[in-house]
C-alpha positions in Angstrom: 66.6 137.4 98.8 64.1 139.2 96.6 63.6 142.7 95.7 61.6 142.9 98.2 62.4 144.6 101.9 63.2 141.3 104.6 60.2 140.3 106.2 57.7 142.5 105.3 56.8 141.8 101.7 56.8 145.6 100.7 58.9 146.1 97.7 62.3 147.7 98.5 62.7 151.6 97.6 65.5 153.1 95.4 67.5 153.9 98.3 67.5 150.9 100.1 67.9 148.7 96.2 71.2 150.9 95.5 72.3 150.3 99.5 71.7 146.6 99.1 73.5 146.5 95.7 76.4 148.2 97.0 76.8 145.6 99.9 77.1 142.6 97.5 79.2 144.8 95.4 81.5 144.9 98.5 81.4 141.4 99.7 82.2 140.3 95.7 85.4 143.2 96.0 86.3 142.2 99.1 86.3 138.4 98.8 83.8 138.3 101.9 81.5 135.8 99.8 82.1 132.0 99.2 82.0 130.8 95.8 78.6 128.9 96.8 76.9 132.1 97.1 78.5 134.1 94.3 75.6 133.1 92.0 73.2 133.7 94.0 74.2 137.2 95.2 74.8 137.9 91.2 71.0 137.1 91.0 70.0 139.3 93.6 71.8 141.9 92.2 70.2 141.4 88.6 67.1 141.8 90.7 67.7 144.8 92.3 69.3 146.7 89.2 66.3 145.8 87.4 64.0 147.6 90.4 66.4 150.1 90.1 66.0 150.7 86.2 62.2 150.7 86.6 62.4 153.0 89.5 64.0 155.6 87.1 62.0 154.9 83.9 59.1 155.6 86.2 60.0 158.8 87.8 61.2 159.7 84.1 57.9 158.8 82.9 56.4 161.2 85.8 58.5 164.1 85.3 57.8 164.2 81.9 54.1 164.4 82.2 54.2 166.9 84.8 56.7 169.4 82.8 54.2 169.0 80.0 51.2 170.0 82.1 52.8 172.9 83.2 54.0 173.6 79.6 50.2 173.1 78.2 49.1 176.2 80.0 51.6 178.1 78.7 51.4 177.6 75.1 47.3 178.2 75.4 48.2 181.6 77.2 50.9 182.1 74.6 48.0 181.6 71.7 45.5 183.6 72.9 48.0 186.1 73.8 49.6 186.1 70.2 45.5 186.5 68.9 45.0 189.5 70.6 48.3 191.0 69.8 47.5 190.4 66.3 43.8 191.8 66.2 45.5 195.2 68.0 
């Protein structure tokens, strides 16, 4: 298994990756996993964790960019507003 959706080749979404991680954790904690499969499950969990981290970093960057773009017009308006109040 990889960090791609089974059979579609499409990358998993954050929620799907978290669900798969929780399933792996449940199998490991519940002793449902054969020792021979443990390494493969842990490799898959590592891939899923990295995918989730990448998605979180991307979302943080996008949110930061959105907030900055919202603040820029306010700063520009605030700067021009200060100039007009100084010239009164």
